[in-house]
N, C-alpha and C positions, 0 to 999 in steps of 0.2 A: 224244677223240682216242686213236688206238691207238699214237701215238708214232712210227710209221714214216713216212718221207717218201714222198709219192706222186709220180707222174710230173711233177707241176707244181713239184716242189721244195719243197712245203709239207707240214707234217704232215697226214696223211690222216685226216679225222674218220670216225667210224662213223656211217653214215646208217641210222637204224632203219627197219624195215618199217612203212609207214604203217598206222595202225589202220583197220579197216573203217569205211565211211561208213554213217550211219543213213538218209540220204536223198540225193537227187541234185540238182545244180544250185544256183544258177545257175552256168553255166560260166565259167571263166577262159579267155580267148582268147589264144593265143600264136602269133605269126608266126615261122616259121623262115626266116631272111632272110640273104642275102649276094648281092651283085650279081655275084660271081664264080661261074661254073658249076663243077660237078664237085667240090664241097667236102663232099658228104655230106648235103645238106639233105633229100633225099627219103628216103635210108636212115635218117636220124635221125627224120624224121617218122613213118615206118612203125614203127620199132622202139621209139622212145620211147612212141608211142601204144600199141603192143602191151604194153609193160612196165607202163604205167599201168593198162591194162585188166586185166592179170594181178593187179594189186593192188586190183581191185574198183572202179576208176574207170570211169565211162561216158565214152567218148572219141569225139569226132567229128573225122575228118580231112577237111580241105578241100583238094582239088587245085586250086591257083591258078597252075598252070604249063601253058601250051598244049601242051607236050610230053606231058602226061598220064602222066608216069613213075610218079607215086604211084598212080594208078588201075591202070595195067598191073601194077605191083609187088604189087598186092593182087588180081589176077585179074579186074578189071572189063573186059569187052569194049568198050573205049572207042569203037571205030569203028562199033559197032552201036547206040550210044545216040542216041535222038532228042532227049533233053533233058538238058542238063548245067548246070554252074554258069554257063556263058555265057548260056543262056536266062534264068536268074534275074536276071542283071545287066542285060540289055538289053530284056527283054520283060516286060510286066505280066501278071498273071493266073496265074503259077506259084506253087506252094507248095513250099518247100524240102523239106518232109516227103515229097513224092512223088518226090524225086530222091535222097534218102539211100539208099545201098545198105548192107545189112549185110555184114560180111566173115565169113570162116571163123573169125575170132577173136572169142570172146565179149566183149561190151561195146565192140566196136570197129566203128564205122560210117564210111562215106566219102561225101563229095559229089564225084562224079567230074568230070573235065575232059577235053577233047580239043582238037584243033587249032583248032576253032571259036573258042576263047577268044582266039586271037591277034587276032581282029577287034574284040574288046571295047574294047581300048585306044583305037582310033580312034573307035568309036561312043559312048564315054562322054565324049569331050572336050566335047561340046555340052550335056551334062546339067547340070541344076541340082544343086548339092551333089555334084558328080561323085566327090569323094573319099570320100563316105559311103555309096555304093551297097551295098558288101558288108556294112556294118554293118546296113543295113535288111534285107538278104537273110537274114542269120543270126539276127536278133532272135527270130523265132518258135520256134526250137529251143534257145535258150540255157538254158532251164529244164530241158531233158531231159538235159543232159550236165554232167559235172564239168569237163572240159577240151575245148577246141577247138584243134586244131593246124592252122595254115595253111601249106602248102608253097608258098612264093613262087617266082616265076620269077627267073632270074638277071639282074635289071635293077633300076634304081631308077625305073621308069616308073610310070604311073598305076595299074596293077594292084597293084604293091607298095605304093604310097602308100595305096590302098584297104585292103590287108591290115593295114598299120600303124595306120591310122585306126580299124579295127575291133577292134584288139587291146588287151589290158592289158599284155602283155609281149612281149619279143623274145628269141629264142634265136638266137645267131649262130654257126653251124658255121664253123670256120676251119681250113683245111688247114694242116698244120704244115710249110709251106715259105715261104721269105722273101718271095716275090712276093705271097703271100696277105695279108701284113700290110698292104700298101700300100692295099688297098681298104677296109680296116676303118675307117680314119679318115674316109673319105668317107661310109660307111654310118652311122657314129655321128653325123656332122654332119647327115645326112638325118633320122635319128631325132630329133635335137634340134629340128630345124625343125618336124617334125610334132608333137612334144610342145608346142612353143611356139604353133603356129598352129591345129592341128586336134584334137589329142587329148592334153590335159594329164595324163591318167592313165597314159600309156604309159611303161614303164620297161624297161631292159635286164635281163632275167632272168639272162643269163649268156652268156659266150663259151665255145664248146665246141671244144677242139682235136680235130681228126679226122685220120684217115689217118696216125696217129702210128706211128713205128717207133723204139722205144727203143734199138735196136742202133746207130742212126746218130747221130753228133754233131749233124748238121744238124737233125734232128727235136728233139733235146733243147735245142739252142740257140734254136730258134724258140719252143718252149714257154716257156723262161726269159724270152725277150724279150717275149712276150705278157703274161706275169705281171708283168714290170717295167712295162709300159705301162698295164695295165688292172687290176692288183691283184686284189682279191676279186671283181671281175666275172667272172673266169675260173673256170669250174667246176673242182672237184677231179677230176671224172671226165674221162678222156681216152679217145677211141675209137681203138683201134689198127687199122692196116691189116690186112685179112685177106681171103682169097679166098672165105670163107664168106658175106660180104655179097652179092656178085654171084650166088653160087649160090642164096641164099635168094630173091633178086629173080627169078631165072629160074624158081624153083619157085612164085613168086607167093604167098609167105607171109613173115611176120616171122621174123627169126632166132631169136626167143624160142620159136617152135614148131618151126622147121626144124632148128635145132641147139641144143636147149634148154640143154644143159650146156656149150656152147662159151663161151670167154672173151668173145667179142663180145656174146653174149646177156647175160652177167653185167654187162658194162659198161653196157648200156642199162638193165638193172634198177637198177644203182647210180645212173645218171643220173636215173631216175624217182624214186628215194628222195631224191636230193640236191635235185631240183626241189621236191618236197613239203617237205623240211626247210627250204628257203630261202623257203618261202611262195609259190613260183611255181605250185603246184597244190595242191588240197585233199587 
């Protein structure tokens, strides 16, 4: 502990830089999930992935939102793709390795998505073990990566259930405003059901306060309330609101390279170190 209070009102621990890995895999799979839109899921998936990659981890990002924002945010031309995660889910005969795109960031790859994915929800309904389709799709590459991050769509439908069934952990980005709190109880209930019925290993890795503005009483009160409700499940790391995140998205690169010395980049590096320190990533 460094003694000073962090933005969550708790003493802020020092999170050490993770030591280099001697080998890679098998990956720990983490779903970034919140049924509310606009809470920073995609921003967090890109920048947490890039920060982990900076620390020498091999990271695979899975775009599991038909809006394809994760893919666009890393410069993948989604409308020109013939094969995406959608085809892996609903057609036989595809190999995920053929669909993985490297990004400009070393150690960071992506499985892209586009609007085609919106049809998967309907098409999977009649499938046997329909909740486990994504698990099957990811299995061949798990030994090649240290961390797989799944960017979920803002809903609790069948795609999100697939993501949670395929995952070891869940990170819940939570916008620091009062209405955002209401949905988290429902999400936690859904996670409990999936743990009970489909995936007993699933655990909540942490709740991540996002879009924080320490100058406003509102933001500070929401964070205090989240810590009251969820205690140590709340990350010490808090992601502040900044125009640099949309700027980096427009530039189609993570903030860790777009504005490497910016406080937003430092926050995601701290989140990566905290996740490793908590055992959420190797």
